[in-house]
C-alpha positions as CSV (number, residue, x, y, z in Angstrom):
1,M,0.0,0.0,0.0
2,S,1.4,3.4,-0.9
3,G,-0.2,5.8,1.6
4,P,-3.5,6.8,3.1
5,G,-5.1,7.8,-0.2
6,S,-4.8,4.2,-1.5
7,L,-6.3,2.9,1.7
8,T,-9.2,5.2,1.3
9,A,-9.8,4.0,-2.2
10,L,-9.5,0.4,-1.1
11,E,-12.0,1.1,1.7
12,A,-14.4,2.6,-0.8
13,R,-14.1,-0.4,-3.1
14,F,-14.7,-2.7,-0.1
15,R,-17.8,-0.8,0.9
16,R,-19.2,-0.9,-2.6
17,A,-18.6,-4.6,-2.9
18,V,-20.4,-5.3,0.4
19,A,-23.3,-3.0,-0.5
20,A,-23.6,-4.9,-3.8
21,G,-23.5,-8.3,-2.2
22,R,-20.2,-9.2,-3.8
23,F,-18.9,-10.9,-0.6
24,E,-16.0,-12.8,-2.2
25,E,-14.6,-9.6,-3.7
26,A,-15.1,-7.8,-0.3
27,R,-13.3,-10.6,1.4
28,G,-10.3,-10.2,-0.9
29,L,-10.3,-6.4,-0.4
30,L,-10.5,-6.8,3.4
31,E,-7.5,-9.1,3.3
32,M,-5.6,-6.4,1.3
33,L,-6.5,-3.9,3.9
34,V,-5.2,-6.2,6.6
35,R,-1.8,-6.4,4.8
36,G,-1.8,-2.7,4.2
37,V,-2.1,-1.6,7.8
38,P,-0.3,-4.2,10.0
39,E,-1.1,-2.4,13.3
40,C,-4.8,-2.8,12.5
41,A,-4.5,-6.5,11.6
42,P,-6.3,-7.9,14.7
43,A,-9.3,-5.6,14.3
44,L,-9.5,-6.2,10.6
45,E,-9.2,-10.0,11.1
46,N,-12.2,-9.8,13.5
47,A,-14.0,-7.8,10.8
48,L,-13.2,-10.5,8.3
49,R,-14.8,-13.1,10.5
50,L,-17.8,-10.9,11.0
51,L,-18.1,-10.4,7.3
52,E,-18.0,-14.1,6.7
53,W,-20.7,-14.6,9.3
54,A,-22.9,-11.9,7.6
55,R,-22.3,-13.5,4.2
56,R,-23.4,-16.9,5.4
57,G,-26.5,-15.3,7.0
58,V,-27.4,-13.5,3.8
59,L,-26.9,-16.7,1.7
60,A,-29.0,-18.7,4.1
61,G,-31.8,-16.1,4.0
62,R,-31.7,-16.0,0.2
63,A,-31.9,-19.8,0.0
64,Q,-34.9,-19.8,2.4
65,R,-36.7,-17.1,0.5
66,A,-36.1,-19.0,-2.8
67,R,-37.5,-22.2,-1.3
68,Q,-40.6,-20.2,0.0
69,M,-41.1,-18.7,-3.4
70,A,-40.9,-22.1,-5.1
71,E,-43.5,-23.5,-2.7
72,L,-45.8,-20.5,-3.4
73,A,-45.5,-21.0,-7.1
74,G,-47.3,-24.4,-6.9
75,R,-50.3,-23.0,-4.9
76,P,-53.5,-21.7,-6.3
77,V,-54.0,-18.0,-6.5
78,Y,-56.1,-16.5,-3.7
79,R,-59.6,-15.4,-4.7
80,P,-61.9,-13.5,-2.4
81,G,-64.9,-15.6,-1.4
82,G,-63.0,-18.8,-2.0
83,S,-64.7,-19.7,-5.2
84,P,-63.4,-19.4,-8.8
85,P,-64.7,-16.4,-10.8
86,A,-68.1,-16.9,-12.4
87,R,-68.1,-17.9,-16.0
88,H,-70.6,-16.2,-18.4
89,T,-71.8,-18.0,-21.4
90,W,-73.6,-16.1,-24.1
91,K,-75.9,-17.5,-26.7
92,V,-76.2,-15.5,-29.8
93,Q,-79.6,-15.7,-31.3
94,G,-80.5,-15.3,-34.9
């Protein structure tokens, strides 16, 4: 790392990656931050563990929502009154 400006840019890239859900990229950037500021390594390593925990939680939540959506896709559509809509038949005379 070549000074505080590059750390700031790296931090900004890290934040954008996390906000976009690109956790693997964020993990790599966080590791670069750890190497760039050795005196902050313990705190950043804790942050890396926290990020990994958050990533797993997000992935588990997404998987659960996908499963719920798949279950809903097979269910009939709700209709007020519980009965299907009335069908009208018309007979044209003459």
